[in-house]
C-alpha positions in Angstrom: 10.3 29.0 -26.1 10.3 28.2 -22.3 8.1 25.7 -21.5 6.7 25.5 -17.3 6.5 21.7 -15.9 5.5 20.9 -12.9 6.8 17.2 -12.2 5.0 14.8 -9.6 8.1 12.6 -8.6 7.2 9.1 -6.6 10.8 7.8 -6.1 12.0 8.6 -2.7 15.3 9.6 -4.2 15.1 11.8 -7.0 18.0 11.9 -9.6 19.8 15.0 -9.8 18.6 17.9 -12.0 21.0 17.8 -14.8 19.6 19.2 -17.9 19.5 23.2 -18.9 16.6 24.9 -16.8 15.7 27.5 -14.6 14.3 25.9 -11.2 11.5 27.3 -9.7 10.9 25.3 -6.6 11.2 21.9 -5.2 8.6 20.5 -2.4 9.2 17.4 -0.5 7.0 15.7 2.2 8.5 17.6 4.9 6.6 20.6 3.1 3.0 21.1 4.2 2.3 22.6 1.2 2.7 19.7 -1.2 0.1 17.5 0.6 -2.5 20.8 -0.3 -1.2 20.7 -4.1 -1.4 16.9 -4.4 -4.9 17.1 -3.0 -5.9 19.4 -5.8 -4.2 17.7 -8.2 -6.3 14.4 -7.4 -9.1 16.8 -7.7 -8.6 17.9 -10.9 -7.8 14.4 -12.5 -11.1 13.2 -11.2 -12.8 16.1 -12.2 -11.3 16.5 -16.0 -14.1 15.5 -18.3 -16.9 13.3 -18.0 -14.9 12.8 -14.6 -15.8 8.9 -14.8 -13.4 6.4 -13.3 -11.3 4.5 -15.6 -8.5 2.4 -15.9 -6.2 5.5 -16.6 -7.5 8.1 -13.9 -7.2 4.9 -11.6 -3.5 4.7 -12.6 -3.3 8.8 -12.0 -4.4 9.0 -9.0 -2.7 6.4 -7.2 0.4 7.9 -8.8 -0.4 11.2 -7.3 -1.0 9.3 -3.8 2.8 8.1 -4.1 4.3 11.5 -4.9 7.3 12.5 -3.0 8.6 15.2 -4.4 6.9 18.2 -7.0 9.8 20.2 -9.1 8.3 23.1 -11.2 11.0 24.4 -13.8 11.2 26.0 -16.9 13.1 24.8 -19.9 13.8 25.7 -23.5 11.6 23.6 -25.9 14.9 22.4 -27.3 16.2 21.0 -24.0 12.7 19.0 -23.2 15.2 15.9 -24.8 17.1 16.2 -22.1 14.3 16.3 -19.5 12.9 13.1 -20.8 15.7 11.0 -19.4 15.3 12.3 -16.0 11.7 12.4 -16.0 12.0 8.4 -16.4 14.4 8.2 -13.4 12.1 10.0 -11.2 9.3 8.2 -12.2 7.0 11.6 -12.8 4.4 12.7 -14.3 4.1 16.0 -15.8 1.1 18.7 -15.8 1.5 21.6 -18.2 0.2 25.2 -18.6 -2.5 23.7 -21.3 -3.7 21.5 -18.4 -2.7 18.6 -19.8 -1.3 15.7 -17.7 1.7 14.0 -19.5 4.9 11.0 -19.2 8.2 12.2 -19.6 7.8 11.7 -23.6 5.6 14.4 -23.8 2.9 12.0 -24.5 -0.9 12.9 -22.9 -2.0 11.1 -20.5 -5.0 13.1 -19.6 -6.2 16.4 -20.9 -9.0 18.6 -19.9 -11.1 17.5 -22.4 -10.6 13.7 -21.3 -9.3 12.8 -24.7 -7.5 9.5 -23.5 -5.3 7.5 -25.3 -5.0 4.5 -23.5 -1.8 3.5 -25.2 0.3 6.2 -23.9 2.7 4.8 -21.1 2.0 5.6 -17.6 5.5 5.9 -15.5 5.8 2.9 -13.7 9.8 2.1 -11.8 11.1 -0.8 -13.9 11.1 -3.0 -10.7 7.4 -2.2 -10.4 6.4 -3.9 -13.5 8.8 -7.1 -13.4 7.0 -7.6 -10.2 3.9 -7.6 -11.6 4.7 -9.7 -14.8 6.1 -12.1 -12.4 3.0 -12.2 -10.5 0.6 -12.6 -13.3 2.8 -15.4 -14.4 2.7 -17.3 -11.5 -1.0 -17.0 -10.8 -2.2 -17.9 -14.3 -0.4 -21.1 -13.7 -2.4 -21.7 -10.9 -5.7 -21.3 -13.5 -6.0 -17.5 -11.8 -5.9 -14.2 -13.8 -6.1 -10.4 -13.4 -6.5 -7.8 -16.4 -3.6 -6.3 -17.6 -4.6 -3.2 -17.1 -4.4 -3.5 -13.8 -1.2 -1.5 -11.9 1.7 -2.9 -10.1 2.3 -2.0 -6.4 4.7 1.0 -5.3 8.2 -0.1 -6.0 11.8 -0.3 -3.7 12.4 3.3 -4.8 9.2 4.7 -3.9 8.2 3.0 -0.3 9.1 4.0 2.8 8.3 1.2 5.3 7.3 1.2 8.9 10.1 0.8 11.1 10.7 -2.7 12.5 9.9 -1.8 15.9 6.6 -0.4 15.3 5.6 -3.9 13.4 6.3 -5.7 16.3 4.6 -3.8 18.2 1.7 -3.7 15.8 2.5 -7.8 15.9 1.8 -7.8 19.8 -1.2 -5.4 20.1 -3.2 -7.9 16.8 -2.5 -10.7 19.1 -4.0 -9.3 22.1 -6.9 -8.5 20.5 -6.9 -11.8 19.1 -6.7 -13.6 22.2 -9.6 -11.3 23.7 -11.7 -12.4 20.8 -11.3 -15.8 21.5 -11.8 -15.0 25.2 -15.0 -13.5 24.2 -16.2 -16.3 22.1 -15.8 -18.7 25.1 -18.1 -16.2 27.8 -14.8 -15.5 29.5 -13.1 -12.7 29.1 -10.0 -11.8 29.7 -9.3 -8.5 32.3 -7.7 -5.5 30.0 -4.4 -5.0 33.5 -3.8 -8.7 32.6 -2.6 -7.8 29.0 -1.2 -4.6 30.8 0.9 -7.1 32.7 1.9 -10.0 30.5 2.1 -7.5 27.2 3.1 -4.1 28.5 4.4 -3.0 24.3 1.4 -5.1 22.8 -0.8 -3.7 24.8 0.4 0.2 24.1 0.5 -0.4 21.1 -3.2 -0.8 20.8 -5.3 1.1 18.5 -8.2 3.0 19.5 -10.4 0.2 17.9 -8.3 -2.5 19.3 -8.7 -0.8 22.8 -12.6 -0.1 22.9 -13.0 -4.1 21.7 -10.5 -5.1 24.4 -12.7 -3.3 27.1 -16.2 -3.8 25.6 -18.3 -5.3 28.1 -20.3 -7.2 25.6 -19.3 -6.6 21.8 -21.2 -7.7 19.2 -21.1 -11.0 18.0 -19.6 -9.6 14.2 -17.1 -7.3 16.0 -15.8 -10.8 17.9 -15.7 -12.4 14.3 -13.6 -9.4 12.8 -11.2 -9.4 15.6 -10.7 -13.2 15.1 -10.0 -12.8 11.3 -7.0 -10.4 12.2 -5.1 -13.4 13.1 -4.1 -13.7 9.2 -3.1 -9.9 9.4 -1.3 -10.7 12.1 1.2 -13.8 10.3 2.6 -11.6 7.4 3.4 -8.7 10.0 5.4 -11.4 11.9 7.3 -13.3 8.8 7.6 -9.3 7.5 10.2 -9.4 11.0 11.3 -13.1 10.9 9.3 -14.2 13.6 7.4 -16.7 11.1 9.7 -18.8 8.3 7.5 -18.5 5.6 4.2 -16.9 4.3 2.4 -19.4 2.4 -0.1 -19.4 0.0 -3.6 -17.7 1.1 -4.9 -21.5 0.9 -5.2 -22.1 4.3 -6.1 -20.5 8.0 -3.2 -19.8 9.9 -1.7 -21.7 12.7 -3.2 -19.5 16.0 -1.2 -21.3 18.7 2.0 -20.9 16.9 1.4 -17.3 16.0 0.7 -16.4 20.1 3.6 -19.1 20.9 5.8 -16.5 18.8 4.2 -13.0 20.2 4.8 -14.4 23.7 7.8 -15.7 23.2 9.3 -12.3 21.5 7.1 -10.0 24.2 10.1 -10.4 26.6 12.7 -10.0 24.2 14.1 -6.1 23.3 12.2 -5.0 19.7 14.7 -2.7 18.8 16.8 -5.8 17.6 13.9 -6.6 15.3 14.7 -6.4 11.6 12.5 -6.7 8.4 12.9 -8.9 5.8 14.4 -7.6 2.3 11.9 -4.5 0.8 11.7 -6.9 -2.4 10.2 -9.9 -0.5 7.8 -7.3 1.0 6.8 -6.1 -1.9 6.6 -9.7 -3.7 4.1 -10.5 -1.2 1.8 -7.2 -1.1 2.0 -7.3 -5.2 0.8 -11.2 -4.6 -2.2 -10.6 -2.3 -3.0 -7.1 -3.9 -4.0 -9.3 -7.2 -5.1 -12.1 -5.3 -7.5 -9.6 -3.6 -8.9 -8.2 -6.9 -9.8 -12.2 -8.1 -12.0 -12.7 -5.1 -13.5 -9.4 -5.5 -14.2 -10.3 -8.8 -15.8 -13.2 -8.2 -18.1 -11.3 -5.4 -18.9 -9.0 -7.3 -20.4 -11.2 -9.9 -22.2 -13.4 -7.4 -19.9 -16.1 -7.7 -17.5 -18.3 -5.5 -14.0 -17.4 -5.5 -11.9 -20.8 -6.5 -11.6 -23.3 -3.7 -7.5 -22.7 -4.0 -8.0 -19.2 -2.0 -9.3 -17.8 0.9 -11.3 -14.9 0.5 -10.9 -13.5 4.0 -7.1 -14.8 4.3 -6.6 -12.2 1.4 -8.0 -9.5 2.5 -6.5 -9.6 5.8 -3.1 -10.0 4.5 -3.6 -7.1 2.1 -4.7 -5.0 4.8 -1.2 -5.7 7.0 0.7 -5.2 4.4 -1.0 -2.0 2.9 -0.5 -0.7 6.6 3.2 -2.0 6.0 4.4 -0.4 3.2 1.9 3.1 4.4 -0.2 2.8 2.0 -2.3 6.1 1.9 -0.3 7.0 5.4 -3.2 5.9 6.8 -3.2 4.3 10.8 -4.2 0.8 11.3 -7.9 1.1 11.8 -8.2 3.6 8.8 -6.1 1.4 6.1 -8.1 0.8 3.1 -7.9 -2.1 0.4 -9.3 -1.1 -2.5 -8.4 -3.5 -5.9 
């Protein structure tokens, strides 16, 4: 008896299909039909059963957002075990014709009646699980804890990073916005043309919101505060392209003068020579700040103050920058989300 399988892989380079099957089609990110299918798949996951959010539904939602490839093929039932090995290497979930969503072992992750076994393993790349465990242990030593069901962030085998020059341009744009926020605080706004003259690369990279702010005649106090905090997003981006030597723990406010000095120094250099830190370092930082953000959000929702050893706004801005860096939801700078 043959089985029709739709497999949704999150890795950028899936392994070769080396098991007996009839290949029906393969869609990658360059195929617009893939995004349509993924949108429909997310809708199916969110509406199945009672439609209430839980850790399993959330994990499937995030998996589908990271999908890079969709495969459809028919295999004979006796060959399913040969598919399993490929499925784990591809970090795939599968959708069968009975409406069940399963892991590569064929264990049911979600069925149309929402009968969920939370002990069934959701696929994650091994390196992502190791990173999650390492950061959980590190935070536990600091007396900070996150729930075990909180998933890992994207892994090396899945991520598509922003390019080094794109990060450099974004860093310069944030710097200009922060400088203008300071000038608004002092009631002495800088003429935008001065930014264009002194840092044309950063000026050209301004987002719509940043451009509106810099040109604003009288921004609100809250806008000034919000744009001032973006210096904390600038630090991890400068660190990511080696303009800062370290990204310290999120228990202190950044040194603004150092950020501006580094930015202005590099604004006059060829950003095509900029390089990113190793992917593992960038994802270590992302996973850590994702967990820290969960902790501060949990305290806020309980109406409590987080520990004095961490600063909520610093963590929020760093998480924002690192999500952008790793193309979270493929969002532009103004639209980055930081769900926990």
